[in-house]
KOLZANU-894801 format. One record per residue (C-alpha): x, y, z; residue number from 1; residue in three letters. Coordinates in nm, 4 decimals, decimal comma. Example, Ala and Ser with C-alpha at 12.3 -4.5 7.8 and 13.67 -1.06 7.14 Angstrom:
<<1,2300; -0,4500; 0,7800>; 1; ala>,
<<1,3670; -0,1060; 0,7140>; 2; ser>,
% end
This chain:
<<1,9511; 7,9552; 3,3105>; 1; met>,
<<2,2174; 8,2183; 3,2336>; 2; ser>,
<<2,4753; 8,3468; 3,4803>; 3; gly>,
<<2,6035; 8,1756; 3,7922>; 4; ala>,
<<2,3891; 8,0113; 4,0546>; 5; trp>,
<<2,4441; 8,1393; 4,4098>; 6; lys>,
<<2,3890; 7,9132; 4,7038>; 7; ala>,
<<2,1807; 8,0315; 5,0020>; 8; pro>,
<<2,3551; 8,2343; 5,2709>; 9; ala>,
<<2,3672; 7,9526; 5,5330>; 10; pro>,
<<2,5502; 7,7248; 5,2888>; 11; leu>,
<<2,7971; 8,0007; 5,1971>; 12; arg>,
<<2,8656; 8,0868; 5,5578>; 13; ser>,
<<2,9205; 7,7211; 5,6453>; 14; ala>,
<<3,1789; 7,6921; 5,3684>; 15; gly>,
<<2,9831; 7,4411; 5,1567>; 16; trp>,
<<2,9663; 7,6633; 4,8485>; 17; met>,
<<3,1986; 7,9298; 4,7077>; 18; pro>,
<<3,0846; 8,2862; 4,7490>; 19; ala>,
<<3,0876; 8,3538; 4,3754>; 20; gly>,
<<2,8527; 8,0670; 4,3003>; 21; gly>,
<<2,8962; 7,7811; 4,0511>; 22; leu>,
<<2,9024; 7,8372; 3,6749>; 23; ser>,
<<2,6524; 7,6320; 3,4726>; 24; leu>,
<<2,9216; 7,5641; 3,2131>; 25; glu>,
<<3,1146; 7,3597; 3,4677>; 26; ser>,
<<2,8185; 7,1553; 3,5927>; 27; val>,
<<2,8062; 6,8080; 3,4416>; 28; pro>,
<<2,4572; 6,7390; 3,3138>; 29; met>,
<<2,4746; 6,3580; 3,3140>; 30; ser>,
<<2,6156; 6,0891; 3,5352>; 31; gly>,
<<2,8227; 5,9197; 3,2639>; 32; gly>,
<<2,9007; 5,9696; 2,9004>; 33; gly>,
<<2,8328; 6,2958; 2,7124>; 34; pro>,
<<2,6416; 6,5914; 2,8642>; 35; asp>,
<<2,2743; 6,6382; 2,7880>; 36; leu>,
<<2,3390; 6,9972; 2,6728>; 37; phe>,
<<2,6023; 7,2727; 2,6810>; 38; val>,
<<2,5790; 7,6489; 2,7281>; 39; ile>,
<<2,6609; 7,8796; 2,4402>; 40; cys>,
<<2,9189; 8,1370; 2,5606>; 41; lys>,
<<2,7783; 8,4038; 2,3280>; 42; asn>,
<<2,4025; 8,3894; 2,4002>; 43; cys>,
<<2,3987; 8,1599; 2,7068>; 44; ser>,
<<2,1474; 7,9244; 2,5418>; 45; ser>,
<<2,1273; 7,5534; 2,6065>; 46; glu>,
<<2,2295; 7,3692; 2,2917>; 47; val>,
<<2,3057; 7,0109; 2,1956>; 48; ser>,
<<2,6588; 6,8886; 2,2647>; 49; pro>,
<<2,6709; 6,7258; 1,9175>; 50; tyr>,
<<2,6602; 7,0455; 1,7060>; 51; ile>,
<<2,9376; 7,2828; 1,6064>; 52; thr>,
<<2,7365; 7,6080; 1,5764>; 53; glu>,
<<2,4741; 7,7584; 1,8005>; 54; cys>,
<<2,1324; 7,7474; 1,6275>; 55; pro>,
<<2,0240; 8,0686; 1,8061>; 56; tyr>,
<<2,3114; 8,3115; 1,7463>; 57; cys>,
<<2,5316; 8,1265; 1,4989>; 58; gly>,
<<2,8397; 8,1413; 1,7219>; 59; ala>,
<<3,1051; 7,8736; 1,6694>; 60; arg>,
<<3,1014; 7,6260; 1,9565>; 61; leu>,
<<3,3809; 7,3887; 1,8492>; 62; arg>,
<<3,5780; 7,2948; 1,5389>; 63; lys>,
<<3,4201; 6,9489; 1,4963>; 64; arg>,
<<3,1341; 6,7637; 1,6610>; 65; ala>,
<<3,2310; 6,5089; 1,9266>; 66; pro>,
<<3,2134; 6,1411; 1,8408>; 67; lys>,
<<2,8919; 5,9664; 1,9382>; 68; ile>,
<<2,9678; 5,6775; 2,1665>; 69; glu>,
<<2,7956; 5,3645; 2,0623>; 70; arg>,
<<2,6206; 5,1600; 2,3201>; 71; gly>,
<<2,4878; 5,2576; 2,6594>; 72; thr>,
<<2,7862; 5,1479; 2,8638>; 73; gly>,
<<2,5984; 4,8451; 2,9929>; 74; glu>,
<<2,7775; 4,5111; 2,9721>; 75; pro>,
<<2,6893; 4,3117; 2,6652>; 76; lys>,
<<2,4738; 4,0118; 2,7286>; 77; val>,
<<2,6232; 3,7107; 2,5499>; 78; pro>,
<<2,4029; 3,5638; 2,2851>; 79; arg>,
<<2,2607; 3,2296; 2,3733>; 80; val>,
<<2,3072; 2,9896; 2,0865>; 81; arg>,
<<2,0048; 2,7865; 2,0025>; 82; arg>,
<<2,0567; 2,4159; 2,0440>; 83; pro>,
<<2,0741; 2,2276; 1,7133>; 84; pro>,
<<1,7527; 2,0735; 1,5946>; 85; lys>,
<<1,7335; 1,7045; 1,6687>; 86; pro>,
<<1,7731; 1,4916; 1,3590>; 87; ser>,
<<1,7515; 1,1211; 1,2980>; 88; leu>,
<<2,0075; 0,9241; 1,1070>; 89; gly>,
<<1,9365; 0,7337; 0,7909>; 90; arg>,
<<1,6909; 0,4528; 0,8468>; 91; leu>,
<<1,8449; 0,1176; 0,7650>; 92; lys>,
<<1,6521; -0,1499; 0,5851>; 93; ala>,
<<1,4836; -0,3849; 0,8331>; 94; gly>,
<<1,5401; -0,1534; 1,1314>; 95; glu>,
<<1,1669; -0,0929; 1,1752>; 96; ile>,
<<0,9389; -0,3721; 1,0503>; 97; pro>,
<<0,7083; -0,2594; 0,7727>; 98; gly>,
<<0,9033; 0,0601; 0,6939>; 99; ile>,
<<1,1415; 0,0775; 0,4017>; 100; arg>,
<<1,4923; 0,1998; 0,4764>; 101; gly>,
<<1,6524; 0,5154; 0,3389>; 102; asp>,
<<1,9429; 0,3340; 0,1787>; 103; glu>,
<<1,9852; 0,4267; -0,1844>; 104; thr>,
<<1,9782; 0,1212; -0,4103>; 105; lys>,
<<2,0513; 0,1150; -0,7775>; 106; arg>,
<<1,8410; -0,1108; -0,9984>; 107; pro>,
<<2,1452; -0,2742; -1,1549>; 108; val>,
<<1,9628; -0,5469; -1,3462>; 109; val>,
<<1,7007; -0,3081; -1,4835>; 110; thr>,
<<1,9669; -0,0654; -1,6021>; 111; ile>,
<<2,1593; -0,3491; -1,7642>; 112; ala>,
<<1,8491; -0,4704; -1,9521>; 113; leu>,
<<1,7756; -0,1211; -2,0845>; 114; val>,
<<2,1381; -0,0672; -2,1901>; 115; leu>,
<<2,1566; -0,4028; -2,3647>; 116; leu>,
<<1,8398; -0,3208; -2,5557>; 117; ser>,
<<1,9845; 0,0152; -2,6593>; 118; ala>,
<<2,3030; -0,1593; -2,7735>; 119; phe>,
<<2,0949; -0,4104; -2,9664>; 120; gly>,
<<1,9179; -0,1280; -3,1466>; 121; phe>,
<<2,2499; 0,0336; -3,2374>; 122; met>,
<<2,3864; -0,2994; -3,3614>; 123; ser>,
<<2,1349; -0,2887; -3,6452>; 124; leu>,
<<2,3586; -0,0280; -3,8069>; 125; ala>,
<<2,6243; -0,2996; -3,8550>; 126; phe>,
<<2,4271; -0,6245; -3,8867>; 127; val>,
<<2,1019; -0,7180; -4,0566>; 128; ala>,
<<1,7903; -0,7868; -3,8548>; 129; arg>,
<<1,7791; -1,1368; -3,9964>; 130; ser>,
<<2,1131; -1,2128; -3,8286>; 131; asp>,
<<1,9778; -1,1570; -3,4756>; 132; val>,
<<1,6024; -1,2074; -3,5151>; 133; ala>,
<<1,4091; -1,5171; -3,4215>; 134; leu>,
<<1,2709; -1,7333; -3,7014>; 135; phe>,
<<1,0068; -2,0004; -3,6641>; 136; val>,
<<1,1989; -2,2525; -3,8775>; 137; leu>,
<<1,5396; -2,1690; -3,7305>; 138; asp>,
<<1,6565; -2,3955; -3,4503>; 139; gly>,
<<1,9399; -2,1749; -3,3126>; 140; asp>,
<<1,8657; -2,1344; -2,9380>; 141; pro>,
<<2,0795; -1,8223; -2,8980>; 142; trp>,
<<1,8366; -1,6299; -3,1167>; 143; arg>,
<<1,5769; -1,6441; -2,8370>; 144; tyr>,
<<1,8081; -1,4170; -2,6348>; 145; val>,
<<1,9298; -1,1843; -2,9073>; 146; thr>,
<<1,5806; -1,1287; -3,0433>; 147; ala>,
<<1,4668; -1,0066; -2,6988>; 148; ala>,
<<1,7122; -0,7135; -2,7145>; 149; phe>,
<<1,6477; -0,6051; -3,0755>; 150; val>,
<<1,3310; -0,4226; -3,1808>; 151; tyr>,
<<1,3832; -0,2819; -3,5258>; 152; gly>,
<<1,1330; -0,0002; -3,4615>; 153; asn>,
<<1,1952; 0,3076; -3,2513>; 154; gly>,
<<0,8394; 0,3479; -3,1162>; 155; trp>,
<<0,8162; -0,0228; -3,0369>; 156; tyr>,
<<1,1433; -0,0057; -2,8478>; 157; gln>,
<<1,0438; 0,3101; -2,6597>; 158; phe>,
<<0,7128; 0,1638; -2,5390>; 159; ala>,
<<0,8677; -0,1677; -2,4318>; 160; ala>,
<<1,1726; -0,0162; -2,2607>; 161; leu>,
<<0,9570; 0,2381; -2,0806>; 162; leu>,
<<0,7619; -0,0448; -1,9183>; 163; ala>,
<<1,0714; -0,2567; -1,8544>; 164; ile>,
<<1,2671; 0,0321; -1,7055>; 165; gly>,
<<0,9860; 0,1749; -1,4923>; 166; leu>,
<<0,8253; -0,1382; -1,3500>; 167; phe>,
<<1,1477; -0,3387; -1,3405>; 168; gly>,
<<1,2973; -0,0573; -1,1325>; 169; trp>,
<<1,0079; -0,0643; -0,8840>; 170; arg>,
<<1,0168; -0,4425; -0,8554>; 171; leu>,
<<1,3938; -0,4512; -0,8118>; 172; glu>,
<<1,3900; -0,1946; -0,5323>; 173; leu>,
<<1,1219; -0,3877; -0,3469>; 174; arg>,
<<1,2071; -0,7521; -0,4196>; 175; his>,
<<1,5656; -0,7535; -0,5437>; 176; gly>,
<<1,7477; -0,7960; -0,8764>; 177; pro>,
<<1,7034; -1,1746; -0,9053>; 178; val>,
<<1,3283; -1,1429; -0,9471>; 179; leu>,
<<1,3634; -0,8917; -1,2326>; 180; val>,
<<1,6150; -1,1114; -1,4145>; 181; ala>,
<<1,3882; -1,4171; -1,3799>; 182; leu>,
<<1,0817; -1,2273; -1,4960>; 183; leu>,
<<1,2642; -1,0945; -1,8019>; 184; phe>,
<<1,3831; -1,4450; -1,8885>; 185; ala>,
<<1,0436; -1,6077; -1,8367>; 186; val>,
<<0,8209; -1,3323; -1,9781>; 187; cys>,
<<1,0526; -1,1953; -2,2471>; 188; gly>,
<<1,2544; -1,4893; -2,3758>; 189; val>,
<<0,9802; -1,7362; -2,2835>; 190; gly>,
<<0,7227; -1,5232; -2,4636>; 191; gly>,
<<0,9294; -1,5351; -2,7821>; 192; leu>,
<<0,9569; -1,9118; -2,7478>; 193; ala>,
<<0,5776; -1,9326; -2,7127>; 194; ala>,
<<0,5375; -1,7204; -3,0268>; 195; ala>,
<<0,7586; -1,9510; -3,2334>; 196; thr>,
<<0,5880; -2,2601; -3,0915>; 197; ala>,
<<0,2486; -2,1235; -3,1922>; 198; ala>,
<<0,3865; -2,0344; -3,5371>; 199; glu>,
<<0,1941; -1,7063; -3,5176>; 200; glu>,
<<0,4382; -1,5328; -3,7501>; 201; gln>,
<<0,7632; -1,6145; -3,9190>; 202; phe>,
<<0,9737; -1,3183; -3,8006>; 203; phe>,
<<0,9588; -1,1847; -3,4373>; 204; val>,
<<1,1616; -0,9248; -3,2462>; 205; leu>,
<<1,1515; -0,7425; -2,9127>; 206; gly>,
<<1,0590; -0,8155; -2,5529>; 207; ala>,
<<0,7029; -0,6920; -2,5353>; 208; asn>,
<<0,6306; -1,0042; -2,3281>; 209; gly>,
<<0,8804; -0,8835; -2,0657>; 210; ala>,
<<0,7259; -0,5348; -2,0687>; 211; ala>,
<<0,3749; -0,6688; -2,0034>; 212; leu>,
<<0,5011; -0,9304; -1,7574>; 213; gly>,
<<0,6892; -0,6806; -1,5381>; 214; leu>,
<<0,3941; -0,4420; -1,5474>; 215; leu>,
<<0,1541; -0,7179; -1,4403>; 216; ala>,
<<0,3847; -0,8406; -1,1610>; 217; ala>,
<<0,3981; -0,4845; -1,0248>; 218; trp>,
<<0,0277; -0,4046; -1,0598>; 219; ala>,
<<-0,1357; -0,7265; -0,9308>; 220; val>,
<<-0,0237; -0,6880; -0,5620>; 221; pro>,
<<-0,1372; -0,3235; -0,5653>; 222; ile>,
<<-0,4792; -0,4162; -0,7038>; 223; leu>,
<<-0,5201; -0,6925; -0,4445>; 224; ile>,
<<-0,4199; -0,4542; -0,1626>; 225; ala>,
<<-0,6659; -0,1896; -0,2796>; 226; arg>,
<<-0,9408; -0,4488; -0,3001>; 227; arg>,
<<-0,8770; -0,5249; 0,0691>; 228; arg>,
<<-0,9021; -0,1536; 0,1463>; 229; gly>,
<<-0,5285; -0,0809; 0,1799>; 230; asp>,
<<-0,5115; 0,2217; -0,0498>; 231; asp>,
<<-0,2248; 0,4010; 0,1259>; 232; asp>,
<<0,0126; 0,3595; -0,1694>; 233; asp>,
<<0,0785; 0,6362; -0,4210>; 234; asp>,
<<0,0852; 0,4149; -0,7302>; 235; ala>,
<<-0,0384; 0,5770; -1,0515>; 236; asp>,
<<-0,2560; 0,3056; -1,2003>; 237; leu>,
<<-0,3906; 0,5364; -1,4713>; 238; ile>,
<<-0,0445; 0,5923; -1,6179>; 239; gly>,
<<0,0301; 0,2206; -1,5857>; 240; ala>,
<<-0,2928; 0,1485; -1,7729>; 241; gly>,
<<-0,1887; 0,3743; -2,0609>; 242; val>,
<<0,1498; 0,1990; -2,0886>; 243; ile>,
<<-0,0305; -0,1363; -2,0766>; 244; phe>,
<<-0,2648; -0,0461; -2,3633>; 245; leu>,
<<0,0192; 0,0838; -2,5796>; 246; val>,
<<0,2180; -0,2392; -2,5417>; 247; asn>,
<<-0,0888; -0,4595; -2,5916>; 248; val>,
<<-0,1818; -0,2818; -2,9161>; 249; leu>,
<<0,1769; -0,2598; -3,0432>; 250; met>,
<<0,1525; -0,5793; -3,2600>; 251; pro>,
<<-0,1251; -0,4108; -3,4590>; 252; val>,
<<0,1098; -0,1288; -3,5674>; 253; ala>,
<<0,4473; -0,3090; -3,5715>; 254; val>,
<<0,4686; -0,6361; -3,7676>; 255; pro>,
<<0,7707; -0,7732; -3,5780>; 256; val>,
<<0,5946; -0,7446; -3,2395>; 257; ala>,
<<0,4245; -1,0707; -3,1445>; 258; ser>,
<<0,0815; -1,0733; -2,9805>; 259; ala>,
<<0,1382; -1,4296; -2,8577>; 260; val>,
<<0,4673; -1,3282; -2,6915>; 261; ala>,
<<0,2945; -1,0356; -2,5194>; 262; gly>,
<<0,0055; -1,2513; -2,3980>; 263; ala>,
<<0,2377; -1,5238; -2,2680>; 264; ala>,
<<0,4513; -1,2691; -2,0832>; 265; gly>,
<<0,1455; -1,1025; -1,9304>; 266; met>,
<<0,0088; -1,4341; -1,8007>; 267; val>,
<<0,3448; -1,5197; -1,6441>; 268; ala>,
<<0,3585; -1,1716; -1,4861>; 269; gly>,
<<0,0089; -1,2094; -1,3389>; 270; ile>,
<<0,1058; -1,5413; -1,1790>; 271; leu>,
<<0,4228; -1,3831; -1,0386>; 272; ala>,
<<0,2177; -1,0945; -0,8998>; 273; gly>,
<<-0,0193; -1,3343; -0,7216>; 274; leu>,
<<0,2768; -1,5081; -0,5605>; 275; val>,
<<0,4297; -1,1742; -0,4533>; 276; leu>,
<<0,0995; -1,0626; -0,3026>; 277; ala>,
<<0,0997; -1,3711; -0,0785>; 278; arg>,
<<0,4699; -1,3828; 0,0076>; 279; val>,
<<0,5237; -1,0095; 0,0608>; 280; asn>,
<<0,1850; -0,8387; 0,1105>; 281; pro>,
<<0,1691; -0,4613; 0,1144>; 282; arg>,
% end
């Protein structure tokens, strides 16, 4: 590959090639872009065009290596953007029959009942329990309401408010706030009235009747639906059963909790659940 290449005699005589031949150093080795190799002037070896010294003789080819051109010279193909994934808007309530909407609702009445009970517990730091509690021999009607929001025992309050908050929330989201308010009045306040009428005990506090009533109103339609074979709900009846047992047995541990009030509230909640199962079946 060293030296100059001489064309055949016919080509030289016809004037197509110079008589001295063509030097390999002047022959481009590629159609576009950098050459495939260059010739070392010292040892006439073919070396890479991207080095500065000959690897065979060590002769200096250039001061710095040429820049490597990025890309192949071909036109860039524009990237095709993927179309956005189709998405559905928020489902409105009543848009598809039988499917609950995606609208976020706040259980206003349930939150208010829990907050009022918490305020009633804190009020015991300023007033005596006898000032807000319900007495059998006392004829003040306003005590039926105040006694439903005062517990006098932390564990009693926690168990009752857990049931009121959890099952009142589920009922309010499904049936509206009016139902929860009515159930609390009938099962809670009405249960206390039943306890005083039965003269079970002289001193009663708390809304364990409302806790058991709301739980029963929530559970009865689910039990009826599962008995028919509609078990597509994700209700945790085991956890509800534990909360039920705790509230039923609470009068045994807490003297101010009334068993009659709890039983009256539970019966009213069962009746409400039977009505809900017929009016709005699952």
